[in-house]
C-alpha positions, 0 to 999 in steps of 0.5 A: 457525328455519332448518336447516343443510342437508348439501348433497346430491349428485345425478347429472343428465344432462348435457344439462340445461344442462351441455352441448350433448351432446343427439343433435341437438347442442343442450341442454335448458333446465332452469329449475329448475337455477338454483334448485338450484346454490347447494344441490346438488353435481351430477355431469353425465353423458351415458351415450351419449357416454360409450360413444362416441357423437358429438355430433351423432349418429344416434338410438338406440332400445330394441328389445324382443326376449326382452331389451331391446336398444339399437340405432342403426338407421342403423349397425346398431351394437348398443350394449346391452353397451357401455351396461350396461358403462358404467352398472355402472362409472359407478354402483359407482364413485359414492362419494357419491349422494343422487339423480338427475335424468335426460332424460325420454324418453331411450332412455339416461336416460328413466325411464318413458317411453323408447320401446321398438320391435318392430324396430329399423327399424320405427315400430311401438311395443311400449310405454314403460319406463326407458332402459338407463343408468336401469335400471341406476341403478334396480336399484343405487339403488332407494330414492334420490330419481330423477326426470325434468326433465320432471316436476320443472317440477311443484311438487308433484312437485319438493317432493316430491323435494327433501323425499325428497332432503334428508332421505336426504343428512342421514341420510348425515351421520348415518350417518358419525358411526357414533353411535346417539345421532346416529340417535336425534337424526336420528329425533326431528327427523324424526319429524313429516315421515315421520308426514306421509308413512308413519306405519307406517314410521315407528313401524317405524323406531322400533322399529329403533333400539330394538333397538339394542345394542352390537354391532349398531350397523352392522346397526341402520343399515343396517336404518334406512337401508332403511326410511327410504327406504321412508318417502319411496317416495310423495308425503305426502297432505293428509289425513296433513298435516292430521293432523300439523298438528292433532297440533302444535296441541296444543303450542299449545292452552292458549296460542292465542285461539279467533280464532287457532284458529277461523283456522288450522281455516279454514286446514286446510279450505281445504288440504284442498279444495285452495284454498292450499298447505301453505306457507300453514299451515306459516308460520301455524304457524312463527310460533307456534313463534317467538312461544312459543319451542317449541324441540322444534317448533323442530328439526322438519324438517317445518317446513323439509325443504329450503332455503326458497330452493328454493321456487318455486311455479311449475308448468310440468310436466305430470307428476302425482303 
């Protein structure tokens, strides 16, 4: 019951283990990268190097006026145009991309926590937001899996990121077939996974498939992709996971002993109370799927949304869902 996965392509900040290109001439330690390397294709990039800034370099910052302005206070260089020009060129020329892992707090790559200032030579904060490169990323690829390395040190955030990333990369392969039969299969195999995240949108996806006729295949794929990204917009909730697993239990209701039923219901309660991880429930259900050879459930991505080797329950991140 092990899936064959499509290898996702992820753009990553080059300073995260790939190169010593941080403003201070260092690179950032990012332990999860060792787990990811065999399973993900990476495109490292440092926007600040790409616009001609050296390493090491004087810091740059975002000044919030009518529009956001990127400057280097020590040299008075105005970098907004060159950063926007590079970002547009780089992003529009990406042939394949499923997600982004970007440097937290960076004025170019921060996602939500880049510092904004009222003036380039004053320390008074004007708030926080995305860096200038990331601002373009979000505009061009709003529905992809996008995270920063700080939050990805948190197990639950990492789990959500991987789930979305591999769901989208698998869809990319499905889209290449240009066959409605492939889309129907994708939807069927991801039913329980999507149900755990957003049942309402999952049902909307089913209606999009049902609208297919021989003349609108491209339109159907486009609409499906847009709404698929919305399915994984927010992480799953414990309540919806329990609902999905209760539904799955129905496949075994006449096969399990009373002790087995009591045991799994107790596990559901412990999971709801945050005393055991979801993986504990999944492993029990998977053992039943194997034991009773349920081919329909064997094909459900819910039970293996991303490669098992990426399952590292270490949790050193400060972020939360």
